[in-house]
C-alpha positions, -999 to +999 in steps of 0.1 A: -599+034-192-598+001-172-612-031-185-642-046-168-624-078-158-591-061-147-590-062-110-553-054-105-528-075-086-538-101-060-535-091-024-500-097-011-506-094+027-538-106+044-548-091+077-555-116+104-566-092+131-604-094+125-607-132+124-584-136+155-603-110+174-636-126+166-624-160+177-609-145+209-641-126+218-661-158+211-639-179+234-641-153+262-679-151+258-682-189+261-659-190+292-679-162+309-712-179+300-700-212+316-686-195+347-718-175+353-740-205+346-720-227+369-723-201+397-760-199+393-766-237+391-745-245+421-772-242+448-751-259+475-767-294+474-736-314+470-750-344+489-762-373+467-783-401+479-784-435+461-812-459+469-805-495+462-836-517+457-840-543+484-849-580+477-881-593+490-892-629+497-913-630+466-882-625+444-864-655+459-891-680+447 
């Protein structure tokens, strides 16, 4: 009969497949999200107008 606190030998080889696959799927999901969001947010208005305030005569006094 085994003792209650006897768990056997520690693990000798750890599998890295699951953590790496989760990280890879997460990265791909983020890239796809950014590409799709960028495609939808680009509505073709690439022209930017900057309006500079003009001085009036009252500001010179």
